[in-house]
C-alpha positions as CSV (number, residue, x, y, z in Angstrom):
1,M,203.5,30.2,165.5
2,S,204.6,31.6,168.8
3,T,207.7,30.6,170.8
4,K,205.5,28.9,173.4
5,Q,203.7,26.9,170.7
6,L,207.0,25.9,169.2
7,E,208.2,24.7,172.6
8,T,205.1,22.6,173.0
9,V,205.6,21.0,169.6
10,D,209.2,20.3,170.5
11,R,208.1,18.6,173.8
12,V,205.6,16.5,172.1
13,A,208.2,15.4,169.5
14,R,210.6,14.5,172.4
15,V,207.9,12.4,174.1
16,L,207.2,10.5,170.9
17,E,210.9,10.0,170.2
18,Y,211.3,8.5,173.7
19,F,209.1,5.6,172.5
20,L,211.6,4.7,169.8
21,A,213.9,3.4,172.5
22,H,211.2,2.4,175.0
23,P,208.3,1.2,173.0
24,V,206.3,-0.4,175.8
25,N,205.6,0.0,179.6
26,V,206.7,3.6,179.8
27,G,205.9,5.4,183.1
28,I,205.4,9.1,183.6
29,S,208.1,9.4,186.3
30,E,210.8,7.7,184.3
31,M,210.0,9.6,181.2
32,S,210.0,12.9,183.2
33,R,213.5,12.2,184.6
34,S,214.9,11.1,181.2
35,L,213.5,14.0,179.3
36,G,214.0,16.7,181.9
37,L,210.4,17.7,181.9
38,S,208.1,18.0,184.8
39,K,205.7,15.1,185.5
40,S,202.7,17.4,185.0
41,V,203.9,18.4,181.5
42,V,204.6,14.8,180.5
43,Y,201.2,13.8,181.8
44,R,199.4,16.5,179.8
45,I,201.2,15.5,176.6
46,L,200.6,11.8,177.1
47,S,196.9,12.4,177.9
48,S,196.5,14.4,174.7
49,L,198.3,11.8,172.6
50,E,196.2,9.1,174.2
51,K,193.0,11.0,173.4
52,H,194.0,11.0,169.7
53,G,195.2,7.4,169.6
54,F,198.9,8.0,169.3
55,V,199.6,6.3,172.7
56,A,197.7,3.8,174.8
57,A,197.9,3.1,178.6
58,D,197.4,-0.1,180.6
59,D,195.5,-0.3,183.9
60,S,198.7,0.8,185.8
61,R,199.0,3.9,183.6
62,R,202.1,2.7,181.8
63,Y,202.2,3.8,178.2
64,R,203.0,2.3,174.8
65,L,202.5,3.5,171.2
66,G,198.9,3.5,170.1
67,P,197.1,2.5,166.9
68,K,197.5,5.9,165.2
69,A,201.3,5.8,165.6
70,L,201.4,2.3,164.2
71,Q,199.2,3.4,161.3
72,L,201.7,6.2,160.5
73,G,204.5,3.7,160.5
74,L,202.7,1.4,158.2
75,V,201.9,4.3,155.8
76,T,205.6,5.3,155.8
77,L,206.6,1.7,155.1
78,Q,204.0,1.4,152.4
79,H,205.1,4.6,150.6
80,R,208.8,3.5,150.8
81,D,207.9,0.1,149.3
82,I,205.9,1.8,146.5
83,R,208.8,3.9,145.5
84,R,211.3,1.0,145.7
85,L,209.1,-1.3,143.7
86,A,208.0,1.3,141.3
87,L,211.5,2.7,140.3
88,P,212.5,-0.2,137.9
89,R,209.1,0.0,136.2
90,M,209.4,3.8,135.9
91,E,212.9,3.5,134.4
92,R,211.5,1.0,131.9
93,L,208.7,3.4,131.0
94,R,211.1,6.4,130.7
95,N,213.4,4.5,128.5
96,I,210.6,3.4,126.1
97,A,208.7,6.7,126.0
98,Q,211.7,9.0,126.4
99,E,209.4,11.2,128.5
100,T,209.2,12.1,132.2
101,V,207.7,9.4,134.4
102,N,206.2,10.4,137.8
103,L,205.0,8.5,140.8
104,S,202.2,10.1,142.9
105,I,200.6,8.9,146.2
106,R,197.2,9.8,147.5
107,V,197.2,11.9,150.7
108,G,193.7,12.3,151.9
109,D,191.8,14.5,149.3
110,R,195.1,15.4,147.6
111,R,198.0,13.7,145.9
112,V,201.8,14.3,146.2
113,Y,204.6,13.5,143.7
114,I,207.1,11.3,145.6
115,E,209.4,10.4,142.6
116,S,210.1,11.6,139.1
117,L,212.5,10.4,136.4
118,E,213.0,13.2,133.9
119,S,213.0,12.7,130.2
120,P,216.5,12.6,128.6
121,Q,215.2,15.1,126.0
122,E,216.3,18.8,126.2
123,I,212.7,20.0,126.3
124,R,210.9,18.1,129.0
125,Q,208.4,18.3,131.8
126,R,209.5,18.7,135.4
127,V,207.4,18.3,138.6
128,E,207.9,19.5,142.1
129,L,208.3,16.6,144.5
130,G,206.4,16.9,147.8
131,R,203.9,19.4,146.5
132,E,200.2,18.7,147.1
133,M,197.9,18.6,144.1
134,S,194.1,18.6,143.7
135,L,192.6,15.2,142.8
136,L,190.4,17.0,140.2
137,L,193.0,18.2,137.7
138,G,195.4,16.3,135.5
139,A,195.9,12.6,134.5
140,S,197.8,11.6,137.7
141,S,194.9,12.9,139.8
142,K,192.1,11.6,137.7
143,A,193.6,8.1,137.6
144,I,193.3,8.1,141.4
145,L,189.9,9.9,141.5
146,A,188.3,7.5,139.1
147,F,189.1,4.5,141.3
148,L,188.0,5.9,144.6
149,R,184.9,4.6,146.3
150,E,181.8,6.3,144.9
151,D,181.0,8.3,148.0
152,E,184.5,9.7,148.1
153,R,184.4,10.4,144.4
154,E,181.1,12.2,144.6
155,R,182.2,14.3,147.6
156,L,185.2,15.6,145.6
157,L,183.1,16.1,142.5
158,A,180.8,18.4,144.5
159,T,183.7,20.8,144.7
160,A,184.6,20.7,141.0
161,R,182.9,23.9,140.0
162,D,185.4,25.8,142.1
163,V,188.3,24.5,140.1
164,V,189.6,25.9,136.8
165,T,192.1,24.3,134.4
166,A,195.4,25.8,133.2
167,T,193.5,27.3,130.3
168,G,191.0,29.0,132.6
169,E,188.1,26.7,131.8
170,P,185.9,25.8,134.9
171,L,185.4,22.1,135.6
172,C,182.0,20.7,134.9
173,P,181.1,17.9,137.4
174,D,178.9,16.0,135.0
175,K,181.4,16.1,132.2
176,L,184.2,15.0,134.7
177,R,181.9,12.2,136.0
178,D,181.5,10.8,132.5
179,E,185.3,11.1,132.0
180,L,186.0,9.1,135.2
181,E,183.7,6.3,134.0
182,E,185.7,6.2,130.8
183,I,188.9,6.0,132.8
184,R,187.6,3.1,134.8
185,R,186.6,1.3,131.6
186,R,190.0,1.7,129.8
187,G,192.2,1.8,132.9
188,Y,194.1,5.0,132.4
189,A,193.6,8.8,132.3
190,V,194.7,11.4,129.8
191,S,195.0,15.2,130.2
192,I,196.3,17.9,127.8
193,S,197.0,21.4,129.1
194,E,194.7,20.7,132.1
195,R,196.8,21.2,135.2
196,L,199.8,22.6,133.4
197,A,199.6,24.6,130.2
198,D,201.4,23.1,127.1
199,A,201.9,19.7,128.8
200,F,200.3,16.3,128.3
201,S,200.0,13.5,130.8
202,I,198.8,9.9,130.7
203,A,198.4,8.0,134.1
204,A,197.2,4.7,135.5
205,P,196.3,3.9,139.1
206,V,198.2,1.8,141.6
207,L,196.1,-0.4,143.9
208,D,197.1,-1.9,147.3
209,H,196.3,-5.3,148.8
210,R,192.8,-4.2,149.7
211,G,192.1,-3.2,146.1
212,E,192.0,0.5,147.0
213,V,193.8,3.1,144.9
214,I,196.8,4.6,146.7
215,G,198.6,6.4,143.9
216,S,199.3,6.6,140.2
217,I,202.2,6.5,137.7
218,S,202.2,9.0,134.8
219,I,204.1,9.6,131.6
220,S,204.2,13.3,130.8
221,G,205.8,15.7,128.3
222,P,205.4,18.9,126.3
223,V,202.3,19.2,124.0
224,M,204.6,19.7,121.0
225,R,205.4,16.0,121.2
226,W,201.7,14.9,121.6
227,R,200.2,12.6,119.0
228,S,196.8,11.0,119.1
229,E,198.3,7.5,119.1
230,V,200.4,8.3,122.1
231,A,197.4,7.8,124.5
232,D,196.8,4.2,123.4
233,E,200.5,3.3,123.3
234,Y,201.5,4.8,126.6
235,G,198.3,3.9,128.2
236,R,198.8,0.2,127.4
237,L,202.4,0.3,128.7
238,L,201.3,2.0,131.9
239,C,198.5,-0.4,132.6
240,M,200.9,-3.3,132.2
241,E,203.4,-1.8,134.7
242,V,201.0,-0.6,137.3
243,E,199.1,-3.8,137.3
244,A,202.3,-5.7,137.9
245,L,203.3,-3.2,140.6
246,S,199.9,-3.5,142.3
247,R,200.3,-7.3,142.4
248,E,203.7,-6.8,144.1
249,L,201.9,-4.7,146.7
250,G,199.4,-7.5,147.3
251,Y,196.6,-6.7,145.0
252,D,194.7,-9.7,143.7
253,R,191.7,-9.1,141.5
254,N,190.3,-12.5,142.4
255,L,190.2,-11.6,146.1
256,T,188.7,-8.1,146.0
257,T,185.5,-6.4,144.9
258,S,187.4,-3.3,143.6
259,C,187.5,-2.5,139.9
260,S,190.3,-4.1,138.0
261,I,192.9,-1.8,136.7
262,L,192.4,-3.4,133.3
263,R,188.8,-3.9,132.4
264,G,189.0,-4.3,128.7
């Protein structure tokens, strides 16, 4: 990015920050004086932000934050609430399973780890917070993918053939589609050496007040500690905790047409 582009980004950020102290009825002249920017520069920035919905103007061309800015704020609050509400449940799962417990959130067509409580055992799985992951690989991703709307799910499945697992096996859309149906039926996803070699993961989806999937919680560890009965044991524990977390986030299966987390 060039120096000029960086200066533009800095100016846009300063304009947006101005609204933190002056949320409504902001005029171009007063903003220009306060920020030390020319009125033409402020006008161009506000016009662009208005075009994209981050600010709105009244009939007298005085500005306030727009719907996109409000949506960003709500997303930030929602993610903060998810982490705060999830932590006690994650601690409980970690203490029972003695494995690493992770919280992921959906970000568009990807997901991101936003919290991880590592296993107390010497050999354990670690994840990189903030890193974007495909929604096609691993239990944390498939727990989200399985509960997306069908059109979103199919759009992502159309790209599956371009993805390979940690063992080098290409994904088969039809096979993955059948697996997602099974995940919706039982309420949780399982993966072994899929996204990460020599690691297993079991995950269940977190739903919001609209009944839409917004993330997942997983229990993960090294394959050396994998046993067939682990899936049912940890899956049941995860479903209990994520369903309770989803209720805390406003989810009510009686008031939504979305799939229930627990369908069995």
